C-alpha positions in Angstrom: -5.5 -11.8 8.1 -4.6 -11.5 4.5 -8.1 -11.6 3.6 -9.2 -8.7 5.9 -6.3 -6.6 4.8 -7.2 -7.4 1.1 -11.0 -6.4 2.0 -10.0 -3.1 3.1 -7.8 -2.1 0.2 -10.6 -3.4 -2.0 -13.1 -0.5 -0.4 -10.6 2.2 -1.3 -9.5 1.1 -5.2 -9.3 4.2 -7.0 -8.7 6.2 -3.9 -5.9 8.4 -3.0 -4.5 7.0 0.5 -0.8 7.8 1.7 1.5 5.1 2.2 4.5 5.3 5.0 7.2 2.7 3.9 9.6 2.0 6.8 13.0 1.5 5.3 14.9 0.8 8.6 17.0 2.6 10.7 14.4 5.6 11.4 14.4 6.1 7.8 10.9 6.3 6.3 9.4 7.5 2.5 5.7 8.9 2.5 4.0 8.5 -0.6 0.5 9.7 -2.1 -0.7 6.8 -4.0 -4.0 5.9 -5.7 -4.9 1.9 -5.3 -5.0 0.6 -8.8 -5.1 -3.3 -8.7 -5.2 -6.1 -6.2 -3.8 -9.6 -6.8 -3.5 -12.7 -4.9 -0.2 -11.8 -2.9 0.6 -8.1 -3.9 -1.4 -4.8 -4.5 -0.6 -2.2 -7.1 -0.5 1.5 -6.2 0.1 4.3 -8.5 2.3 7.5 -7.8 1.5 10.9 -8.7 4.2 11.0 -11.4 2.4 7.8 -13.2 5.1 5.4 -11.9 3.6 1.9 -10.3 5.2 0.3 -7.3 3.6 -3.2 -5.8 3.6 -4.2 -2.1 2.2 -7.4 -0.1 -0.1 -7.8 1.9 2.2 -9.0 4.3 4.2 -5.7 4.3 1.0 -4.2 5.8 0.3 -7.0 8.4 4.5 -6.7 9.4 4.0 -2.9 9.6 6.7 -2.4 7.0 4.0 -0.2 5.6 1.4 2.1 7.2 -1.6 3.2 5.3 -3.6 6.2 5.8 -6.8 5.9 4.5 
């Protein structure tokens, strides 16, 4: 499962995507990001203001974040 998520993200390295992050209690944050780097357990994205954030592949699997390619 993690391999599938990593493979999909690998196709979009350097591309701009939208990430919707579930904070709980019907609260969401939405980011337009560029996928920068993939590691064994996490991937890095860069926001428009050159700030970097990391997420785990498990976040995608458990739907803590949703990625719109």
